N, C-alpha and C positions, 0 to 999 in steps of 0.2 A: 525551149530557154534553156540555163544555165541553172541549175538547186544550188541555191546560196549559201545553206547550210551544208552542204553533202561535205563536210568535216563534224560536226555538229557532236560535241563530245569528245572529240582527239584532239592529242597534244604531240605534241611536235617536236623533238629536240632542235635546236637549227645549230651549226658547230662553225658557221662562218664569223673573219674576224668581225667587230662589231658594227665597224663603218659600212660593210656589206650586206648586213644583213637587214636595212630596215625593209627594203619591200617586200623579200619574199615574206619578212614577217607579216606587213600587212599585207600580203597575196593569202596568206593562212587564216588570217581573224576574217578577211571577208569570204570566205570560203566557210565560216563559222566555226573555224578550229581553234588552238593557245597554242603559240609560239612559246617554245621555253629557249631566251636566247642564252646558249652556253660555248661561244668563244673559244678556241682549241689553236688560232691562230691570231698573231700580230706584227701587224704591218709596219715597221719604221726606216723612216729615212734614213741612208746609209751613213754613217759617222766621216766618212772619208771623202768628199762630193770633185772632186778637184779631176778624177780623170774623167767623170759621165762630164764634169762642162766645158774639157776641153773637146771631146765627142762633140756635144751638143753645138758648139762656137764651128766645128767642120760638118756639121749638118752635109753644106750640101757638095759633098766633096762623096755622097754617095748615090748607088741607083736606088735601093729600100731601106725600108725599116720598116723591124717586123715586130709587133710587140705581140707578148706572150700572153699575156692577162690584163685586168681593167686595172688594177692596182700598178703594172710597167706604163699604160697611157697616162696614171693622175699622176703620180713624179716625174716621167718624162717631159710630159708638156707643161706642165709647171714652170721647169728650168726651162726650157725652150722658149715656153713666152717669155720667162724674166730676162731670159741672155738671147735674145734674137729673134728668129720667126722660121715658122715650118717653110722649107723649099716648096714652091708651087711645083717643081716637077719632081719630086721623092714622091715615088711609088711604094704602097703601103700595105703590109699585110697583116693577118690576125689570124690570131690561133682558134678565135672562136667568135659569136656572137654578140657575148659579153663587152670583148675587147671594142668590136667596131660600134655599138653601141657607145658605148663610153667616146669613144673618134668619133664618132659625129656632135657629140655633145662638144668637142672642142671645134666643129667646122669640116672636119678630114672625113666625106664620105664617100669618096672611092676607096675600099678598105678590100684584097682579096681577099676573102675568109675561106674554108674548106664546104666542098659540094654536101659531104654528109657527118659522118663525127667530128666531134667539133676535138682535136687533137693536134699534135704537133706533125703524128703520120698522116695526115687523113690532108693538110696543108701541105707537105712535101709531095703528095698526089698532083695540085696543080699545072697543066701545063708550064702556066707563065714561069715555073720556078724548077723545070728541066732543065735545061739549057743554062746555065749559069756563067757561062766562059766571060772572062772580064769585068761581072758585077761588083760591083762593092755593096757588101749588105751589114747594116749596124741591127742589133738583133739586143732590143730593152727588154727586161730582163727582174727577173729577184736574183741577189747574189745566190753564186751556189744552184743556178736553177739544172734543167737537161741539156745535155751537150747531143740532144739528137738531131736537134734545126742546125747548130751550125758545123757540124761534123759534116753533116746529107751536104748543106750545101758547098761547102769547100770542097768538096770529091767531084760536085759536077760543076768548078770551076771559078768558083765564088771565092775573092774576099772579104773574110766575113769577122765582125769586130762586135764586141759584146761591150752594151751601155748596163752596169749592174746598179739599178735606182734603187733598190728599196730591199731591205731585209725582212724574213719569217722568223720568228720567235712562237716557241711552247713559251704560253703563259705561266708566269712560274707563283708559286705560291695560292694556287687554289683551290680553293673549298666548295669539296662536294657535298658536302653534307646534305644539304637542301636536293639534292642530284637527287641524290642516291635512294635518300628517303621517300619521292617519290618513284622512281625508278622500281623499287623494290616492290611496290607497296601497287604498283600498275599502271603510275597515272604517267608515264610517257611511254606511247603507242608509236613513235617511228621518229626514228634520224634522221637526218638531211649530211650528207658528207659530199664538198664537191673539190675535195685533193687530197691524194695519198700522203701528203705530208700531213693534212689536217687529219687523218684518218689515223695515223701511224702516232699522233699525239694525244688523240682522246684514249684509245687504248693505252697511254701511259697515264696519263690522267686519270683513268678511271680506278683505277685497279682490278688488282682480282674479281672481285664479286660484280663491279661496273664491264669489267669482261664478258663475266658468263651473262648478263641482262643483254647489254650490247648482240651476242650470238643471238638468242632468240629475238629477237626483237626486230621487224623492219626498218631496211639502212635504204635509203635512198642518192641513188648517184647520180650524176649527169657522164661517168666516162666507164669505157669494158677495162681499162686499165687499173683506176680504182676499186671496180669489181672484184677483178682478179684477185688483187692484192688483198681483200676482203675477205674471200671465200679463202685465203692460205692464213688467214688470219682465226679461221672457224668460223666465220659467219652464215648461218643459216639460212636467211632472210635477205634476197640482195635483189633489192627493182633498178635497174637500170633504165634510168628515162629516153623514150626514141629522140626525143627533140632537147636543145640546148635552152640552159638559160635557168632562169625563173619560171618562166610558164613552161616547160615543160617537167619539169619539179612538182606543178601543183596540180597541174593535169595528171601523172602520176599516182599523187595523194587521192587523189579526187577519187579516180578510176578503181586502186587499192579498197578503196574502205568504204565504196559506194557500190562493190559487188557483192 
């Protein structure tokens, strides 16, 4: 039986956007720990949705819709439901389990996801995405996202269009006083980072003193790419989970602090 207090006395800095941190925070509390919510990304609507709405109106022209994040699912499905309906024969792929789970909440259960690591590289290994000749693909993502998916699918013969449906922004005027007081007195035991952009934002927000603290604090992440960037930034204690999502993060935290 799982010990319900395996994180007793452990405070975990959760850096996700605030609307995505609730379930993870509840999981930390259920394990006896204390989540410290400190969002380093803000997710906002794009100010000029005309192109996105135009894409939604002709969604039935595409063979594949690819969603890169739960935020992409939420923002896209809101507009799709508002301006039409999701085509029944449109094939769907997602980069990770979180996106697939959010799609399921919107009634879309048949979703192609990677078999191992949950990132663009692994999704592109899928047999279904190898020969893309004459396939039309729409990729729902945040503005300024990675080009790898689109470029690779284009090289394989697909016609690709991007549906940029949200903005990712670094919070402005963040007061770090309370966080730095807690961290410098040993009251932050672990940090959760779930995006490369979030890692860079946190690094900028906390300044030189905070960066030194971060380098010596266990950092838990879900992607090898984030772990690699963390190493390049000088982080010394990086723990990469072996499974995607909140479950993998929580299990890694429990194993680390229960050992």
